[in-house]
C-alpha positions as CSV (number, residue, x, y, z in Angstrom):
1,M,-76.8,-8.2,-76.9
2,G,-76.4,-6.2,-73.7
3,N,-74.0,-3.4,-73.1
4,N,-70.6,-4.4,-71.5
5,L,-69.0,-2.6,-68.5
6,V,-65.7,-2.5,-67.1
7,G,-66.1,-1.2,-63.6
8,N,-63.6,-0.4,-61.0
9,H,-62.9,0.2,-57.1
10,I,-60.5,3.1,-57.7
11,R,-62.4,5.6,-55.5
12,K,-62.6,3.3,-52.5
13,L,-59.0,2.3,-53.0
14,R,-57.8,5.9,-53.1
15,F,-59.5,6.4,-49.7
16,D,-58.1,3.3,-48.4
17,H,-54.6,4.4,-49.4
18,D,-54.3,7.6,-47.0
19,E,-57.2,9.4,-48.8
20,M,-55.1,9.6,-51.9
21,T,-56.3,12.5,-54.3
22,Q,-57.2,11.9,-57.8
23,Q,-54.3,14.1,-58.8
24,Q,-51.9,12.0,-56.7
25,L,-53.1,8.9,-58.4
26,A,-52.9,10.6,-61.8
27,D,-49.3,11.7,-61.3
28,K,-48.4,8.2,-60.2
29,V,-49.7,6.6,-63.4
30,G,-48.9,9.3,-65.7
31,V,-52.5,10.5,-66.8
32,T,-54.5,13.7,-66.2
33,R,-56.9,14.0,-63.1
34,Q,-59.7,14.2,-65.6
35,T,-58.9,10.5,-66.7
36,I,-59.1,9.3,-63.1
37,V,-62.5,11.1,-62.8
38,A,-63.7,9.5,-65.9
39,L,-62.5,6.1,-64.9
40,E,-64.2,6.5,-61.4
41,K,-67.5,7.5,-63.1
42,G,-67.4,4.6,-65.3
43,N,-67.2,6.8,-68.4
44,Y,-63.9,5.5,-69.6
45,S,-62.4,2.0,-69.7
46,P,-58.5,2.0,-69.3
47,S,-56.1,0.5,-71.8
48,L,-54.4,-2.6,-70.5
49,E,-51.2,-0.7,-69.9
50,L,-52.9,1.9,-67.7
51,A,-54.9,-0.8,-65.8
52,F,-51.3,-2.4,-65.1
53,R,-50.0,1.0,-63.9
54,I,-53.0,1.7,-61.6
55,A,-52.7,-1.9,-60.2
56,R,-48.9,-1.2,-59.5
57,A,-49.8,2.2,-57.9
58,F,-52.0,0.3,-55.3
59,N,-49.7,-2.8,-55.2
60,L,-52.8,-5.1,-56.2
61,P,-53.6,-7.6,-58.9
62,I,-55.7,-6.0,-61.6
63,E,-58.6,-8.3,-60.7
64,S,-58.8,-6.4,-57.2
65,I,-59.3,-3.1,-59.0
66,F,-61.3,-3.7,-62.2
67,Y,-64.1,-6.0,-63.0
68,Y,-66.1,-6.9,-66.0
69,E,-69.9,-6.9,-65.7
70,E,-72.3,-7.7,-68.7
71,D,-75.5,-5.5,-68.5
72,H,-78.4,-7.7,-69.7
73,K,-80.8,-4.8,-70.1
74,K,-82.3,-4.4,-73.5
């Protein structure tokens, strides 16, 4: 069975939204900048609640920000 990955487009979306900083996004969604860094690097999968808050910050559906990808490497 492969590893599962929840990826995201947060970094691109920040730049598409007036080059929003990691800190600005963190403040909008109520987390630390380190949490945003970890999300962008793929080191952390957000809770469902945080995913909704991020989606709301960008005014987009969750599916436009996060994606699920199964890694088939053994």
